[in-house]
N, C-alpha and C positions, 0 to 999 in steps of 0.2 A: 183248392181255394174255399174260403168261408166268407158269409159278408158279416161284418163287425161293425157295430157302432159303438164307440166310446164317448161317455157323457163327462164332461168335467171342465176343465180351463185350458186355456191357450196363453201362455205368458213368457214374456221378455226376463230371463234370470239374469241379474247385474251382479257378478263376482267379484268378492275381495279375497284374496289369500292372505289371512294372518301370520306375521312372522311369529308372534307369539300365541300362547294357548289363549282362549276366550276365557277372560275373567271379570267379573262386575267390578264396577268403581274403578277401572284403571286406565291407563292411556296404552293404547296398543298401536303398532305399527302395521301395515298392512300393504299391499301390491295391487293395483287395478287390473282384474282379468279380462274386462270388457263384458259384453251382453252375448246371451246366446236364447235360443228356442227353449223354453221350459214350459211348465204347467202340466198338472197331472195327465188332464188328455193327450196331450203331445208326446209326454213320455210312455206310453202304453200305445198309443195309435200308430207313433211312427215305426217303432219296429216289427209290428204286425204287417205294416206296409212292406217293408223291406223284406219280410218273411213271404211276401206274394197274395197277401189277403187283402180284400177289397174292403177297406177301411173306411167309416165316415165318422166325422166327429160332430157331437152337439154341443154347442159353447156359445160364448159370447164374447164380442170383442166391441172395444169402443170404435168410433166412426173418427177417432184421431189417425195421425200419420204412423203412430205406434201400431194401431189395428191394421192398417194397410199392409206396413212390414210383416207383422206375424203371419198374416193370411197367405202373403206371396209364399214366406219361407216355409209354411206348413204344407201348401200346395205343391210345393217343389219336391217333397217328399214323396209324394203319390198318394198322399191322404186326401180323400173328399170333403173339401171344406164348404159345399152348397149346405148343410144344416147348420152353418154357424151363424148366427145373426148378429147385427150391428146396432149398438145402442149410444144413445148420446151419454156417455159416460168415460171416464179414463180405461184405457185398456189395462189388464193385468201387469202388475210388474211385482218381483220378488228381489230382495236383496239377498245372496247367498255368503255368507262368511264361511270361508273353506279354511282349518286348519292343517298343521303338518301330517295330522294321522288321517286325513281324508274325511273327518268328520265335518258336517254341515251344520250350520243356522241358518235356518229360513227366516226370513222377516217380510212378511205381505206389506207392500208399499200400496199396492191399488188394486182392485179387484173391481171387475166387470159383473153385475149380477143380473139376472133375470128375475123379474117378480111376479111373473105368472110361471105356472107349470108349461115345460118345454114338450106341449102335446104332439108335435111332431115325432116324437119318439115312438109312440105308438103306430103311427101310419107307415114309416119309412120299413121297408123292407129289412130283416136281419135274420142271421142264424146264431147270433149271440151279441149281445149287449153286457160294456162292461161300464160299471159306473164308479166312477173318481170324483164324487162330490158330496159334500156335506149336506146340501139343502135337503130339506123336507118335502119340498114341491115335488119330487118325484115318487114319493110313495104310492099316490093312487095311480100312477102310471106303470109300475113294475109288474104288478100283479097281470093285468092284462097282458103286457108284452111278453111275460113268460109262459103263456099258453102257445106261443109260436117261436120263443127262442131261448136259448140258454142264457140265464141272467146271473151275471157273477158282479158282485158288488162290494166296495170298499165300504170298512165302517171305521169310525162314527159315520151319522148317528148311532147312537145304539137304545133309543126309547123302543119300546113294544111296536112291533108291526110296521117300523118306518123304513126295512129293505126287504121287501118281498124278493126272494133271489134263490136259486138253486145253491147257491156257492157265496160264503161270504169270506172276506180277508181283512184280517185285524193286526195292525202291528203292535206288539206285546208293549213299546214305549208309546203307543198312542190312545190305550186305552184304559180306563179303571181297571186296578187291580182283581177287583171282585169279578169281572169279566173271564180273567185268567183262571179263577179258582175251579169253573166248570164251563168251558168255551162250548159245548154242544148245547147245555140246557140253555144258556144264554142266547145262542146262535138262534137258537128254535123261537124264542120271545122276539127277537129283531126281524128275522125272516120268515116266520110263521110255517106252516105245512109243508112247504116248496123246499125247506132246506135239505140238501145231502150232505155237505161238508162246512164245516165250520173250520177256516185255517187261520191260524196264529204264526205270524212271522217274528224271528227273534234276532234279525240281524245276522251277527257272525256267527251266530250258534244254531243257525238253518232255521226250519219250518216245522210245524205239526199240523197235520189234518185231524180233525174230530169228526168220524161219523158216528150212526146210530149204535152202531157194536163194534166199530173199531178205531184204532188210532194209528195213524203213520208219521213218523219222523224222519226227516232228511235231514243230515249236519252239512254245513256249509263247509265247502273246501278251504284251507287257510291259505288266506292271499295277505298282501301289503296292500291296503286301499290307498287310493289317488284322490278319489272324489266321491262320497256317496251318494250324493246328489241324484236322485231318480232312481235309486237302487231297487226301491219297494215297488215303483212303476215297472221297471224291467223285469222284476219278479213275475209281475202280474200279466205283462206280455207272455212271458213264457210259458205260463199256465193256460192262458187262454188259447194260445198258439198248440199246445199240446191236446187240450180237451176238446177245440173244435175238430182237430184230425182224428179222434176216438180213441185217444189213450186213455188208460185207467188212471185213476187218482195216483196210484204208487208212481208211474213213470211222469205223469204229469207235473208231480210237485217235484219230483228230481230236476225236471227241466226249468222248473221255475227257479228252483235254489241256484241253478247254475247261471241261469240268464242275469239274476238279481246281482250274483258274486261277480259276473263278468262286467257287469257295468260299473263296480268299485274300481275296475282298474283302467277307466278312462276320465280324462277331466273333461265331462260333458255332463249336461243334465239328461239329454236322449242318447240311448245306445246306439253307436254309430253303424251303418250300414255293414261296414266291413267287419264289426264284430258278430252280427247277426248271420252273414255269410258264413263267418268260420264256425259258430255255434251250428247251425244248419247241416254243415257238411262233415261232422264227427260226432262220436259218441256225447250224449248229453251231459257225462259225468266228466267230461274232459273241461279243463278251463284255461283261456288264453293266457299266457303270461307275458 
């Protein structure tokens, strides 16, 4: 079991299933699927807690009733919510538009934002820190934290020295195409000398890890997605679980792709405990169908 800190958001995902393809300028019909626990930090932290790790979340929630409910829901999964602060702001909410192919469109309705660096990140004990946040307030904190913990961070941001980390993860659909032309060199500019791997995820095409002198590619199993919400975060959870367990990048990337693919088979933002149990009980290349 590892001590893991996840930095990001805790949110209520409000889901609408679209009966027709999402098209600009049209009238569409859909059905309300209700609200569920979401947010990047939740979607990474909860599967890791289900996997048996000691996981804490660094995030901010409002002092509203929604913040109370989200805090209780997250704590019920076994995640340590003590590092979450409460602010006089609306709690984070997202509208998820889900189409018949399982593809999701996320519309951020409200976001609780810290206006100062979360300095508690440096003092809290951790074997690994995963960053799922675009704020640049973290930049001066990650270097010192990397002296005692494995730091894995999602990008953007992509500016120079904004993400001091050992491993970076970028979604091909979420970054400038120029980054994809030379991921390793770009990753070095973003993370600095700490960087060991720059990973690019490509959805149903799998993922590639770029190192200083080698490249590892893992294709994704072919499945029929139900809901792609949180798939990238489940990928990250699988990667973190493998790396803190001492796996080499080859095996860690394969597990990450498996967890990310598995997440698309559930109508949920967070990979369910039953899915995590099944994944940990058999070879990582298998996929629950």
